[in-house]
N, C-alpha and C positions, 0 to 999 in steps of 0.2 A: 234724370235716369229713368228710361222707359222700363215698362213693366216686363219686357222680354229679356232684360239684361241676364237674368239668372236662369233662364229656360234652356233645357229642360230641368225643372225643379227636382230636387233630391227627393227621394222616397222609395218605398217599396215598389218593386216592378209588379205587373200583373201576375195574379196566381198561376195562371196557366203557363207563363213564362218562367216563373220560379220552379214549378214542378217539372217542366221539360228540363231546365238547366241542372236540377238536382238528379233527375233520372239519368241524364247524360254523365254526370260525375260519377253516380253509382255504377253505371255500365262500365265506364273506363277502369275503375277501381277493381271491379269484379273480374274483368278480363286481363288486368295486369298481374293478379294475384296468382303466384304459382300453383300453391295448394288448390286454389278454386278451379284452375284449368285442368289440374288432375283429376278432380272429382267430376268437373262438368264435361270434359272432352276427352282426355286420355283414357280414363278408365271404361267409360261406356264403348269408345272405339275399339279398344284392345279386346274387350269382351265379345263384341259383336264379330270380330274379325276372327278371333281365336276358335269360338264355339261354333262359328259357321264352318270353318276350315277343318277343325279336328272333331271327330265324332267322340266327345266325352260324355255328354249327357243325351239320354234317350228322350228325343223331343217327339217321338210318334212317327206316324206317316208323313210324307211329303219332305220338302227341303228343310235343313235345320233353320236356314236363314229366314223362311217364312215364319216360323215360330219364334225366334229370337227376336227380330226386329221390334215387334210391338213392345215386348218387355223391355228392350234396350231403350226405346223411347220413353217409356214409362220411368225407367231408372234415371234418365237424363232429367226429366221434370223433377224427380225427387232430389237429385243431387244439387240441382239449382234452387228450387223454391224452398227446400227443407234444410239440407245439410249445409249448403254455401251459405244461405241467407242466415241461418242460425248462428253459425260460427262468426261471420262477419258482424252481425248485429250484436252478438253478445260482447265481443271485444270493443265495439264502438261504445256500448253502454259501459264497459269498465273503465276505459280511458276518458270518460266524460264527454265524449263526441256527441251523444244524443242529447245529453243535458244542454249542451251550448246550441245545438240546432233547434232544440225545442224552445229556447229563448229568442230565436231568430224571427223575422217576419213570416217566415214559412211556418204554417200551422203544423201541428204534429201528425194531424191526418194525411195532410198533403206530403209530408215526409215519408209516410207509409206508403202513400200512393206511388211516390216516385221510386221507392224501393221495388215495389210490385212491377212497375214499368220496366225497371232495369232487369228484372227477373224474365219478363217476358220477352224482351228483346234478346236476351242470352239464349232463351229457349228456341226462339226462332233460328238462331245461328246453329244451335245444337240439331234441331229437327232436319234443317237443310243437309248439314253435313253427315248425319247419320243415313239420311235417305238416300244421298249420293253413294255413300259407301255401300249400303245395303242393295241398291240396284245394281252396283257394279259386281256384287256377289252373286247376282241372279235373283233378287227377291222380286215377287210378282204380287205387288199388293191388289187387294179387292176393296170393296165397299165405298162409300161416299164421303167426302170431305167434311161434311157437317157434322156428322157423328163424331169423327175424330177431332175436329176443332172443340166441340163441346166437351168431350172427354179430357182433352189437354188443358182447357181453361178451367174446368171444375177440379182437375187434379192439381193445377197450379195454385188455385184458391185454397184448397184443403191443405196442401203441404206448407203454403206460405203462413197460414194460420198457425199450424203446429210448430213451424220453426221459429215464428216470432214469439209465441208462448214459451218455448223453451229458452229463447234467448233473454226474454224479459223477466223471468223467474229464477233462473239458476246463475251462479257465478260462471265468468267467462270460460274458466279451465273445465269446470263441470260440462257446460255446454258442448265444448270441443270434444271432450271424451264421449258424452252421450250420444251426440249427433253423429260421430264416426261409427260408434257401436250400433246405433240404430241402422244406419246405412248398410253395414255389413250383414246384419241379421235380416233385413229386409230383402237384401240382395239374394240371399240364400232361400229364404221362406216366403218370398212374396210373388212367386210365380214369373220371376223375371227370367231366368235361365233354367230352372228346374220346374217342370209342370206340377200343378197343385196336386194332380191325382197320383203323384209318386209317394205322397205322404200318407199317414193312416187316416181313416174316414173321420176321426173325432178331430183331429188336427185340420184337416181341410175345412170343415165348417167354420173354425176359428179363424184360420189364415184368409178365407174367402172374405171376411169382413175387413181386412186391412186396407187402407187406402191404395197401397202399392199394388195389391192383388187386384182390386177393383178396377184400377187404371190399366194394368197389364192385361187382365183377361177381357176387359171392354175393348181395348185397341186390338187384341187378338181376334175377338168375335168379328170385329168390323173388317180388318185389314186381311185376316186370313180366311175367316169363313163367310165373309160378305154380308154380315147382319147390317140391317138398316139402321136400327136404333137400340144399342143395349141398355135398356131402362134400368134393370137391376144394377148395373155398374154404376150408371149414372146416379141412381137413388143413394147408394152407398156413399159415393164420393160428395154428393150434396149434403148429406148428414155430417161428414167429416168437416166439410167447408164451413157449415154453419157452427159447429162445436168448436172447431179450431179458432175461427175468428172471434167468435163470442167470448171464450175463454181468453184469448190474447188481449182483447179489448178490456176484459175485466181486471185481469191480473198483471199485465204489463207493468213494469216498473222502469222508469227512465234513468233512475240513478242506482 
């Protein structure tokens, strides 16, 4: 019997292939979930179209769509990287999915990397869709793509860390309630559709430190006002990213 009879030999696939396969699975599961689609696609789209067409909120001088689009892009990042990921991961943890995946040849850090890749793929689809809709509504973006990319990546990392922290420490039902509540609160108070200068001065100083505020205001500085690099917003997001990922790595429970 030749040595090649049993080739290819059974065993774990290369790590890169395992991560890619898991990321593709996570992406399909995310896009097939009706609640996730509501959070990631339907709500941001409706908010963009509604508030751009109807003069409900005073967005200052200029076209409402120019103010709203950066905030809606920030909301889309939060809905996918934080709310959607926290809820999905929380229930995977409850049903023992994470425990079983943690015992597979796929390392635990690689599983988290695959989840992050799925989030990034979904966000690309969101950004493309919202950009097309905003352009159809008359949006005139300014600024450079590098600053926008850095803001979106840092925002994704920050929200992912916070979402994983919530999913890995709370029960699934508590994660579901808390993630949706945070989503609603930050939608109103995070500079997404209501300018931060409409709040009292004391509240502005606190709200401006939130990751959603830093992301929406940073994107607005670039896309609406043509800023080259919003270092203040990037700094706030970087701090949240370090704190969120550090806390998630320290306190995340797989069971």
